[in-house]
C-alpha positions in Angstrom: 0.0 0.0 0.0 1.1 3.5 -0.8 2.2 5.7 2.1 -0.4 8.2 3.3 0.7 11.8 4.0 -1.2 14.6 5.5 -1.7 18.4 5.1 -3.2 20.6 7.7 -5.3 23.7 6.8 -6.4 26.4 9.3 -9.0 28.0 7.0 -11.8 26.6 5.0 -10.8 28.7 2.0 -7.6 26.7 1.6 -9.0 23.2 1.6 -8.9 21.2 -1.7 -11.9 21.6 -4.1 -12.9 18.0 -3.9 -13.1 18.0 -0.1 -16.9 17.4 0.0 -16.6 14.4 -2.4 -14.3 12.7 0.1 -16.5 13.6 3.1 -19.7 12.5 1.4 -20.6 9.9 4.0 -20.6 12.4 6.9 -22.2 15.8 6.9 -20.1 16.9 9.9 -17.0 16.7 7.8 -18.5 18.5 4.8 -17.9 22.2 4.1 -21.3 23.7 4.9 -21.0 22.4 8.5 -17.3 23.2 8.8 -18.0 26.7 7.7 -20.5 27.0 10.6 -17.6 26.1 12.9 -15.3 28.6 11.2 -17.8 31.5 11.4 -19.3 30.8 14.8 -17.0 28.5 16.8 -16.9 28.9 20.6 -14.6 31.8 21.4 -12.0 29.5 23.0 -11.9 27.1 20.0 -9.8 27.1 16.8 -10.5 24.5 14.1 -8.1 22.7 11.7 -9.0 20.7 8.6 -6.7 17.8 7.7 -6.4 16.2 4.3 -5.0 12.7 3.9 -3.2 12.0 0.6 -1.9 9.0 -1.4 0.7 10.6 -3.6 -1.1 13.8 -4.6 -4.6 12.4 -4.5 -6.9 13.4 -1.6 -8.4 10.2 -0.1 -9.5 11.2 3.4 -10.4 14.2 5.6 -10.4 14.9 9.3 -11.2 17.7 11.8 -9.1 18.9 14.8 -10.1 21.4 17.4 -7.8 23.4 19.7 -9.4 24.6 23.0 -7.9 27.3 25.3 -9.6 26.5 28.6 -8.1 29.7 30.1 -10.8 31.6 28.2 -13.7 29.7 29.7 -15.8 31.5 32.4 -17.0 28.2 33.9 -16.4 24.5 33.6 -19.9 23.7 34.8 -21.8 24.7 38.0 -23.6 21.5 38.9 -21.1 19.7 41.0 -20.4 20.4 44.7 -18.2 23.4 45.6 -15.1 21.5 46.7 -15.0 19.2 43.7 -15.5 22.2 41.4 -12.5 24.0 42.9 -10.3 21.0 42.6 -11.3 20.3 39.0 -11.0 24.0 38.0 -7.5 24.1 39.5 -6.4 21.0 37.6 -7.8 22.1 34.3 -6.5 25.7 34.5 -3.0 24.6 35.4 -2.5 21.2 33.7 -4.9 21.0 30.9 -5.7 24.5 29.7 -4.3 23.9 26.2 -6.2 20.9 24.8 -6.2 19.4 21.3 -9.0 17.2 20.0 -8.7 15.0 16.9 -12.4 14.8 16.1 -15.3 17.0 17.0 -15.8 18.0 20.7 -19.1 19.6 20.0 -21.1 16.5 19.0 -21.3 12.9 20.1 -20.4 10.1 17.6 -17.7 8.8 15.4 -17.1 12.0 13.3 -13.3 12.2 13.4 -12.5 11.1 9.8 -13.9 10.0 6.5 -12.2 8.2 3.5 -13.3 7.6 0.0 -11.8 4.1 -0.2 -11.1 1.2 2.1 -8.3 2.1 4.5 -7.3 -0.3 7.4 -7.6 0.6 11.0 -3.8 0.3 11.4 -3.2 3.0 8.8 -5.9 5.2 10.2 -4.5 5.0 13.7 -1.0 6.0 12.6 -2.2 8.9 10.4 -4.3 10.3 13.3 -1.4 10.1 15.6 0.8 11.8 13.0 -1.9 14.6 12.8 -1.7 15.2 16.5 2.1 15.4 16.4 2.1 17.9 13.6 -0.4 20.1 15.3 1.6 19.9 18.6 4.6 21.1 16.7 2.6 23.9 15.0 1.5 25.2 18.4 5.1 24.8 19.9 6.3 27.2 17.1 3.7 29.7 18.4 5.0 29.3 21.9 1.9 27.3 23.1 2.5 23.9 24.8 -0.3 21.5 24.2 -1.1 19.8 27.6 -3.7 17.2 26.6 -4.4 15.5 23.3 -7.7 13.6 22.9 -8.9 11.4 20.1 -12.6 11.5 20.4 -15.5 9.1 20.1 -14.9 5.7 18.4 -17.2 2.8 18.4 -15.9 -0.3 20.1 -14.8 -2.2 16.9 -12.7 0.8 15.9 -11.3 1.4 19.4 -10.2 -2.3 19.7 -8.3 -2.1 16.4 -6.7 1.3 17.2 -5.5 -0.2 20.5 -3.6 -2.9 18.6 -1.6 -0.3 16.6 -0.7 3.4 17.1 -2.9 3.8 20.2 -1.4 0.9 22.1 0.3 3.1 24.7 -2.4 5.8 25.0 -4.9 5.8 27.8 -8.4 4.7 26.6 -11.3 6.2 28.4 -15.0 5.3 28.3 -17.3 8.2 29.4 -21.1 8.0 29.5 -22.5 6.0 26.6 -24.0 7.5 23.5 -27.8 7.0 23.7 -29.1 5.8 20.3 -32.6 5.0 19.2 -32.7 2.5 16.3 -36.2 3.0 14.7 -37.9 -0.3 13.7 -38.5 -0.3 10.0 -42.2 -1.3 10.4 -43.0 1.9 12.4 -44.6 4.5 10.1 -46.4 6.8 12.5 -46.4 8.1 16.1 -49.2 5.7 16.8 -46.9 2.7 16.1 -44.4 4.2 18.7 -47.1 4.7 21.3 -48.6 1.3 20.8 -45.2 -0.4 21.3 -44.9 1.0 24.9 -45.8 -1.2 27.9 -48.6 0.1 30.1 -46.3 1.9 32.5 -44.6 3.9 29.7 -47.9 4.6 27.8 -49.1 6.2 31.1 -45.8 8.2 31.3 -46.4 9.4 27.7 -50.0 10.4 28.4 -49.0 12.2 31.6 -46.3 14.1 29.9 -48.6 15.2 27.1 -51.2 16.3 29.5 -48.7 18.4 31.4 -47.7 19.9 28.1 -51.1 21.5 27.5 -50.9 25.3 26.8 -47.4 25.0 25.2 -47.1 25.2 21.4 -44.2 24.1 19.3 -43.1 25.5 16.0 -40.2 25.2 13.7 -38.2 28.5 13.5 -37.1 29.8 10.1 -34.0 31.9 9.7 -35.8 35.2 10.4 -37.3 33.8 13.6 -34.0 32.3 14.8 -32.3 35.7 14.3 -35.2 37.6 16.1 -35.2 35.2 19.0 -31.4 34.6 19.2 -30.8 36.5 22.5 -33.5 34.4 24.2 -32.3 31.2 22.6 -28.8 31.9 23.9 -30.2 32.7 27.4 -32.1 29.4 27.5 -29.1 27.4 26.1 -26.7 29.0 28.7 -29.0 28.0 31.6 -28.8 24.3 30.6 -25.1 24.5 29.6 -24.0 26.1 32.9 -25.8 23.5 34.9 -24.2 20.6 33.0 -21.6 18.7 35.1 -18.8 19.7 32.9 -18.1 22.0 29.9 -15.1 22.7 27.7 -16.8 25.4 25.6 -19.8 27.6 25.3 -21.4 28.3 21.9 -20.8 31.7 20.3 -23.8 34.1 20.4 -24.3 33.9 16.6 -24.0 30.1 16.5 -27.6 29.2 15.9 -28.4 31.8 13.3 -25.1 31.1 11.5 -26.0 27.4 11.4 -29.5 28.0 10.1 -28.3 30.4 7.4 -25.5 28.1 6.4 -27.2 24.7 6.4 -30.9 25.5 5.9 -33.1 22.4 6.2 -30.1 20.3 7.3 -30.4 22.1 10.7 -33.7 22.6 12.4 -34.7 24.5 15.5 -38.0 24.1 17.2 -39.3 26.8 19.6 -41.6 26.1 22.5 -44.0 28.9 23.4 -46.1 29.5 26.5 -48.3 32.6 26.8 -46.6 33.9 23.6 -43.2 33.7 25.2 -40.3 31.5 24.0 -39.7 29.2 27.0 -37.6 26.5 25.3 -36.1 25.2 22.1 -34.5 22.0 20.8 -32.4 21.6 17.6 -31.5 18.6 15.4 -29.1 17.9 12.6 -29.9 15.8 9.6 -27.0 13.5 8.6 -28.4 11.4 5.7 -30.7 8.8 7.3 -29.5 9.6 10.8 -31.1 12.3 13.0 -28.7 13.9 15.4 -30.0 15.8 18.4 -28.1 19.0 19.0 -28.2 21.7 21.7 -31.4 22.7 23.6 -32.4 25.1 26.2 -35.4 25.8 28.5 -36.8 27.9 31.3 -36.2 25.8 34.4 -39.4 26.6 36.2 -41.6 25.8 33.2 -39.5 22.6 32.5 -40.4 21.3 36.0 -44.1 22.2 35.8 -44.7 21.1 32.2 -42.3 18.1 31.9 -40.7 20.1 29.0 -37.5 18.1 28.6 -39.4 14.8 28.4 -41.8 16.2 25.9 -38.8 17.5 23.8 -37.4 13.9 23.7 -40.8 12.6 22.6 -41.0 15.3 19.9 -37.6 14.5 18.5 -38.4 10.8 18.4 -41.7 11.4 16.6 -40.0 13.6 14.1 -37.5 10.8 13.5 -40.2 8.2 13.0 -42.5 10.3 10.7 -39.6 11.5 8.6 -38.3 7.9 8.1 -34.9 8.2 9.7 -33.1 4.9 10.5 -31.9 6.1 13.9 -31.7 9.0 16.3 -28.5 9.9 18.1 -29.4 11.4 21.5 -25.8 11.8 22.8 -24.6 11.6 26.3 -26.2 12.9 29.6 -29.7 12.3 31.0 -29.2 8.5 30.3 -32.1 7.2 32.3 -34.8 9.5 30.9 -33.5 8.9 27.4 -33.7 5.2 27.9 -37.3 5.7 29.1 -38.3 7.0 25.6 -36.6 4.1 23.9 -32.9 5.0 23.4 -30.3 2.4 24.2 -26.7 2.9 25.5 -23.9 2.3 23.0 -20.4 2.3 24.5 -17.9 4.6 22.9 -14.2 5.1 23.6 -11.8 8.0 23.4 -8.0 8.1 23.8 -6.1 10.7 25.7 -2.5 11.5 26.6 -0.7 14.3 28.6 2.5 16.0 27.5 3.9 15.6 31.0 5.2 12.0 31.4 4.5 11.9 35.2 0.9 13.1 34.8 0.5 10.8 31.8 1.5 7.8 33.9 -1.3 8.5 36.4 -3.8 9.7 33.8 -6.2 6.8 34.4 -6.5 7.6 38.1 -6.8 11.4 37.6 -9.4 10.9 34.9 -11.6 8.7 37.0 -11.5 11.1 39.9 -12.5 14.1 37.7 -15.3 12.2 35.9 -16.7 9.5 38.2 -18.8 6.8 36.8 -22.5 7.7 36.4 -24.8 5.4 38.2 -28.1 5.0 36.4 -30.8 2.4 35.7 -31.6 1.6 32.1 -35.3 1.6 31.4 -37.0 -0.8 29.0 -40.2 0.9 27.8 -41.4 -1.4 25.1 -43.5 -4.5 25.4 
């Protein structure tokens, strides 16, 4: 096999013309989406676009993201005060310059795409080479990369990577990716409802009853622009109360995304007494529906079971629009399993530039991100 080489671009305008043809299997590596990142990335993020070549022919593409955690106002407010202080100290002093090979903003295997069959061995080495070249790039700029993370691989891929270039890199498994595989014989929301056992039919009915008085509508570009301040306020409330954050979306992110990707990106607003009190967004990736960021008013969320109703609405959208599966991502595992999503284990790989810290990375990682205890629900008959 010919040797694969790579070239790193720090601007969309410099990437090869046939980039989209190579990334055809994954919308999150195609230019319309990458342009959204370039125009409205989080303020502490810089994106890089990597081309893989055989001789002079482009055969693969990848995404890398550099995060400067010094620019972050908060890593998340939910955990107890002492744990938050310890974690903030560690991240500010030992992990403030972090490099991701892959996409830190979405869950799933979105790190690379090739237009031909390439073995896991070759991919593992070329991804490692990408991280080394980016570390060297930042070193020239006087920035020492502390942490490098290769993000989100399904188990078959992670096992193969571990045999090759990732054999000495710490493998971590965080919360699973919650995925809903939609049965091919379901055509309507009625099929979904009828598949529930009595307990979960009752949950569905109770949630819908609580939802009375709230209307949902899809927001076009003009409405996203006019409501953007409120959308950001609702998003920030949820994001700040997450257990951990490495970024916050730019203020123009949702409008930029809608303008750039049109029907490939949908935002649904929730209105109560003529006020926007919540929203959820989804990305269309061929026959896969990917849930994206959401936000809500905390008081109304409690009274109206708003989050659960959002999950039902996303699922119903997936069924009626004939998607094969819905990727719900991490967090809120139990409630997502109660509407039918199942946990799929994913791996990441991470190393630290300091050899002493790197040796104890497993212990450090487990203490910073303890295992989530949750009970999987089985809502169907």
